[in-house]
TORKOL-815727 format. One record per residue (C-alpha): z, x, y negated. Coordinates in steps of 0.2 Angstrom, whole numbers, plus 5000, padded with zeros to 4 digits. Last residue first. Layout:
<recs>
ZXY
...
</recs>
This chain:
<recs>
567656124477
566656134460
565955964455
564455904446
564255754458
566155754456
565955684438
564855534442
565955484457
567555484448
566855384434
566055264446
567655264456
568855224443
569255054451
567855044463
569055014477
569554854469
567854784474
568154834492
569854754492
569154594485
567754584498
569054614512
570154484505
568654364504
568254394522
570054334526
569654174516
567954144525
568854174542
570154044538
568753924532
568053944550
569753914558
570153764548
571853714541
572253554533
572853474517
571353534508
572153634493
573953674498
573653664517
572153784514
573153904504
574553904516
573453954530
572554094520
574154174515
574554164496
574454334487
574354244470
572654314463
571654334479
572354204491
572854064479
571454094467
570254094481
570953924487
570753844470
568953914468
568353844485
569153674481
568153664465
566553704474
567053584487
567253444474
565453474468
564753474486
565653314490
564953234474
563153284478
563353224496
563853054489
565552964486
566852884497
567352894516
566753074517
568453164519
568353354518
568053464533
566153484533
566053504514
567253654515
566153744528
564653704517
565453784502
565853944512
564053944519
563353934501
563854114496
565354214501
564754344489
564654214475
566454164478
566954344478
566254364460
566954194454
568654234460
568554414453
568054344436
569454224436
570754364438
569954534439
568254614440
568154804444
568254934430
567555104435
566055094423
566154944412
565054794417
564254684404
564454494402
564354364416
562954394428
562154234435
562454124450
561753944453
562953804455
562453714439
560653774438
560253724456
561253574453
560153514439
558553544448
559253454464
559853314452
558053294445
556953314461
558053204473
559253074467
558353064449
556653044457
557252914469
558052814455
556452814446
555452754461
556652614465
556752564446
554952554444
554052714438
552852704422
554152774411
554252924422
552452964421
552552954402
553953074402
552853204412
553153254430
552753444434
554653484437
554753644428
553653604413
554153414413
555953484410
555553514392
557353494387
556953364374
555853274385
557153254399
558453214386
557353064379
557053004397
558853014402
559352914386
558052784390
558752764407
560552754401
559952614389
559052524404
560652534415
561652454400
560352314399
560352294418
562252284420
562752364436
562952544430
563552674443
561852764445
561552764426
563252834422
562952974434
561253014427
561953004409
563253134413
562053254420
560953234405
562453264394
562853424403
561053484402
561053434383
562453554380
563253644394
563153644413
563853774425
562953944428
564154004442
564854174440
564354344445
565454484438
564454624430
563454724442
564354864450
563855044449
562755154460
562755344457
560955404460
560655594462
559055624452
557455714453
556755584442
555155544452
556055514468
557855454463
557255364447
555855284456
557055224470
558155154457
556655054451
556554974468
558354964472
558954864456
560454784463
561654934462
561454974444
561155154441
562255304436
560955454437
561455634440
560155764436
560255944441
559256064429
557856164434
556556084423
557155904420
555755874407
554355964415
554655884432
554455704424
552855764415
551955834430
551956024429
552856064445
551855934454
552855774460
553455744478
553155554475
552055454464
551155594455
551255614436
551355514420
553155474413
554055334422
555555444428
555855504410
555855334403
557655274405
558555134415
559755074420
561255174415
561655354409
560455494413
561755624416
560955804414
561755954422
562056144418
561456134400
560756294392
560956224374
559356314369
558256324384
558656174395
559356044383
558156104369
556656094380
557155914384
557255864366
555755964361
554655874374
555155704368
554855754350
553155824354
552755654361
552655614380
550955584389
550255414390
549655364408
551255324418
551755184406
553455104410
554055094392
552355124384
552154944377
553954934372
553855094362
552155064353
552855004336
554355134337
553155284339
553155344357
554355364372
555855374360
556955514365
558455484376
559955454365
561255594365
562955634371
563255824372
564755904382
565256084380
566456044366
566155864361
564455864352
563455704347
561555714347
559955664337
558555784340
557455804324
555855914325
555656034310
554356064298
555055944285
555855814295
554955764310
555555614320
553855564327
552455644317
551755784328
552555954328
551356014335
549555964336
549055784338
549955644348
548655584360
547455724362
548855844358
549855794373
548355804385
547855974378
549556044380
549555994399
547856064402
548456234394
549856254405
551656234397
552456404391
551656374374
552756224371
554356334372
553756464359
552956324349
554656234347
555456384340
553956404327
554056214323
555956224318
557056124330
558356034320
559855984331
560655824324
562355734321
562555824304
562555664295
561255734282
559955734296
560255554300
560255504282
558555584280
557855494295
558455334288
557455364272
555955394283
556055224291
554355164297
554255324307
555555264319
557355334320
558255374336
560155354334
561555464328
562355354316
562155204327
562855304342
564355354332
564755164328
564555134347
565755274351
567155204339
567055044348
567055124365
568555244362
568155404353
568955564360
570255644349
569855824345
570155984354
568456014362
567755924376
567856074389
567956004406
569556014415
569655864426
570655754414
569355804400
567955734412
568855574415
569055544396
567255574394
566755464408
567855324401
567055334384
565355334392
565855174400
566455094384
564855144375
563655094388
564354924392
563154904407
562154754412
560454854410
560754994398
561155014380
560655044362
559154944355
559954854341
560254994329
558555074328
557455164339
556155084350
557255124366
558955194363
559455234380
560955354385
560955534389
562455624394
562155814393
563255934402
563856114399
564956174413
566156314410
567756214409
567256134425
567356294434
565756354442
565456364461
564656194466
563756184449
563056354453
562456294470
561456154461
560656274450
560256394464
559356244473
558456194458
557756374455
557356394474
556356234474
555456284458
554956454466
554356374482
553356254471
552456394461
552156484478
551356344487
551756394505
550456384519
551156294534
550356354550
548956304562
548056434573
546256434574
546056624574
545256614556
546856524550
547256334550
548156244536
549656134535
550456114518
551856194508
553256174495
553355984490
555055954483
555955794489
557455804476
558855734486
559455704504
560755574508
560355524526
559455374519
558455494508
557955594524
557255434532
556255384517
555655554511
554855664525
554855534539
554255374529
553155464516
552155584528
550655464530
550655434512
550255614508
551455684496
550755694478
549855534473
548655604461
548055734474
546955884469
548456004470
548955924487
547255954494
547256134489
549056154496
548456084513
548755904517
549255804532
550755904539
551555924522
553056044522
554355954511
555956034504
557355904504
558955964495
560555934503
562055944490
563656004498
565155914507
564856004523
565755874533
564755744524
563155814532
564055804549
564455624546
562655584541
562055654557
563355554567
562755394558
560955434562
561255434581
559555454590
558655544575
560055654571
559555734554
558455584551
556555604550
555855774544
556755934543
556356064529
558156044523
558856154509
560756154509
561956204496
563556314494
563556364512
564956444523
565956294527
567656334535
567756264553
568856404559
567456484569
566356494554
565356344547
563456324543
562856374560
564256324572
563456224586
564556074590
563155964595
561955824589
561855874570
561956064574
560356044584
559456054567
558956234568
559656364557
559156474542
560756544534
560356624518
561256734505
560656734487
560356884477
558856814468
557656904479
558556834494
558056654488
556256704486
556256794503
557056644512
555856514504
554256624509
554956654526
555156464529
553356434524
552656574536
553856534550
552456494563
551556644558
553056744565
552756694583
553756604596
554356454585
556056394585
556256204587
555756104571
555956094552
557256224550
558856174540
559156314527
560956344522
561056434505
562456554501
562856594483
563656764481
565456824484
565156814503
563856954501
562656974515
561557124514
559657084513
558757174527
558357354528
560057394536
561857394534
562957264542
563357094534
561857004541
562157074559
563957014560
563456864549
562256804563
563456834577
564856744569
563656604562
563156554580
561856584593
560856714584
558956734587
558156904590
556256894588
556556914574
557957004565
557057034548
556356864548
557956774551
558356634563
559956544568
559956454584
558856334595
557356334606
557756504613
556556654612
556356754628
556056924620
554657034625
555157164637
555757334631
554857474641
555557514658
556857654662
556857784675
558357904678
558558084677
560058104667
559958184650
561358094642
560458034627
558658004633
558957964651
560657884651
560257784635
558657724642
559457664658
560757574648
559457494637
558357454652
559857354660
560157264644
558257234643
558157154660
559657044657
558856984641
559157014622
557557064612
558657134598
559557264609
558057324619
557057344603
558457424594
558557554607
</recs>
């Protein structure tokens, strides 16, 4: 009877009734054998129900929650949504890879809902119930390309409605498991755009290679699982799901900042005030219920002092290492304990480490027979420097090296995080660290590539500066990280100072002078400053060549090459100071930031409307920069409407400039939306909702 029921069709329903009448009621009635199922293209699949396919979560959970030989659905356990890679197959061999993932997850007690991707272009209820309640704690996607190829934004909106992590598992069309294992690149380059690039634009994370395409003896293609990677995928999936379910008070988190080369002067990140920012994150975590102990949290100044006390120490400073140990801001890892962790690594990995750094425990931050791990503890939260990549003298050289293995101390630090502390998440704080640059494949790393060894099964959150897309991509793909972008510092004009300012003044004086002897003295001063500033190296014209020019040639050089060069510096934009997490620019810094975002077109629009009866193009541009700042001050800081601001500064109203000023209000509003957003984004990445 189950064969009739599970292979649903009109003919099988009639056969089911006839069978029941004949075999149960004893009526004399003929019945046909169950016909093979007509498998739909879309729906919810499970290997223990196949070839039956479920139209929605209600049907599926009715079966999944009923007694039988299959895993029994338990709503109190983790539920993993699995997005299948294509339309439903007609034979079980087509589900070989999916089945391996399903079996591994169910063996850990997880529920699974494996469903097709049509939910992203329809109202199919696979991962939600009839009331719209999300049923899944985490999603594993085997699908390539965008979730909704023809309407990418709609696909992202559906993912956002689930509000859970989406981990990308990769079935490689172009490589078998053996070929992948022998590859130094990892994922085949032909698969990169549709298995990584488009899914990461949708918001997928991780990119774990789990299987490759092979052909069996019968000539049928299927995806053969790589068991070690299926296990790793499931480990990481479950850890993300636990973060979703745990209370904040239970979570153990490591915040790791960068202290390259060791010492007091190498603490920080690219354009980020690390100490102030971490201080704000700690305060936000306490406000959201994380256990940071009962003590007063340090402010930025106090935290930087603590960083200096708990920093990495080079081999050149054994006395400093002793002071660090005596401070108590350390974990001491005895050699025997480290060996227990170290010996779980494959033999070829251990041989590689020892060929460079010798037998354990090595000589980097070793005190007696123990490896020293600096750290600060605030309840369940640990703040610590990322281990040095090498001995201090080699550190800068190896910063981006993808050839030299990590030291024993580097390994020990990450082993301690995962196996002793039992961290639930790592925050790699700021741009950028070294874990994602360790040796290994380029993308879809092997389980025992060094970056993978470090993070193990632990979710990683990575606050990263928004304008470093290239290296941020490395952190995301090779570091198994969720990237949380943060602002740059305010962008301001470079302006002129010192000898450059003096040079600019001399050029203006030279061009206005009418007395020949006075003009010659200005020319001599210009040449001396030109030489002092080594401008010949940038402009490829020597002082001697300038001295040989006649007045016409010299004036032409000033009006073109030299003043263009000076103006490029004067009006060029540069970062000002350090950004603090969750603190947008204000006052004059906001004005400068928005002016930089409006760019040169805003200045050109002002130049076009101001009087040109006197002066030069250079002077008109200079005064237009001043007018731009004054109008932005009126609009952004004083709340003046765009019409009045123009009348006040320019004495006229121009539609294009009105558009620019209205755009400035939009930019300022968006910048202000980042207030507290970096800290609030960093913390909910490890949320329970």
